[in-house]
C-alpha angles and dihedrals in degrees: 000000000000127000124237129181124218132191134206138164087244139001096276093052092049092050092051089053091053092049094046094050100035108022127218094314097069122111124216110231101173139002123189140166116241122227118241090253087058092051099268126244130089128306120200123192110205137170135210135160111270095025120144120291095246138032113281127192107223119183120199119248116282125235092258091057098043127086114247114265130199110247090245091056090053091051093050091049089049090055095044090049096049092049094047094045093053096093091050094049092052106041112189093033121098113241088236095053105138096220094051088047091052091050089048089051089051092051101246110169114257092235089053092050087055093052092046091047091054091047091049090053089054093043095099127219126017137062123296093271092054096048093048088047091056092043093055093046092048091051095054116087111224132177101090098113123106114272136209096271122087106280140183111208130182123203110215134178151094123323115275095022092114107255097149095045087047091051089055090045093049091051091052092043097049097041088054091052096044134012101244139145111247130205131192129203117193112209096168101095094168094076096050094084091065091049131280111266091176089062089056096048093046089059091048093047096038095241119153106241133212138167128212133181103180144010096282096048088047091054090047091048094049087051091053088051096047093115091056117106089212127025116190120194122205111209131199116264109258129203101237091220093054098093091181092058093048089051089052088056091046093053092046092060092047083084090055108038091161093063112106113228122214118190110219116210132182106243091211089063118113115258097244092057092043089057093046092048093052091049090049097050093041090090088067089065107252124210100181150345131252120192119207136191096028086158088068092055131076099176121057105178092102088059092056093045092050096046091051094046093047093046088209124133116254111236107182146354121212129192133171132021099271114109089210121061099003099101126081133184107253097245113179092237089063089068091049091055096042091054099039102037105008090238118097105156135068115256 
């Protein structure tokens, strides 16, 4: 067997180059991301019988040399490539392995399946499912939940992701866990013209309530709530593609650098948008992730891909419409259960 090297702007392009040159009998030996000073992109080392005598560096065709494709054709080719590359990316695992098939069905990225497969093989005793279960749990960063010490936490994210509902759920969840005095700050002034439901809920739940429209008012509100054990801040929904609005949120929190910022994301959102949204909101200074609406999603690979790419701890997971009982701590084992069984929560 002879080694050959292939390059692509991303993993999919590099994999297509491998398949085009070596066919379906090739075996992936190594994948690595190249630094910018090396040209960037992804380099794959693969082997196949009858390959060239020496290593060759074979870039994929550039956009200028490829015939134009309809976007749906590119999508179909992408899906076909990922499926056919699975055996290469997870050497030692049969293509028909049920666990790998399940992860592919969930949409876990091929390179992550490779990493998890290696971790599962090193996971020690137990059957295949137990080792994969431990490997997935070990890969998920946890620790983003609210602790016992006094905290100030802002909920940030796109419109419609459920920030206000999550603030109410968090208040109920945390007051049930610990006896604590809770304060709320409403930073979303756009919704006040149609009434202020947070003011109503604050009186029901006994939360001290404040409003703030700018940095000065935010500082004043935080000062008035200084005796609270937990202060939760509800922020306006922001279009992830509206960089100006995200900068406004960023400037707002310059007045409160000690406020921890959790990014809320709809679990039913596609993986490409999730990745872009994390990148867009990263300028705010994120401290963790909070996934909502898990009950609306059947496939959870995009969540794992997003979490590992963001390298941020996951704080909470919410599902359902009820304010009480529809919030869970994002324990790493939950993701193992969601991906391997489709069930991650206690009945």
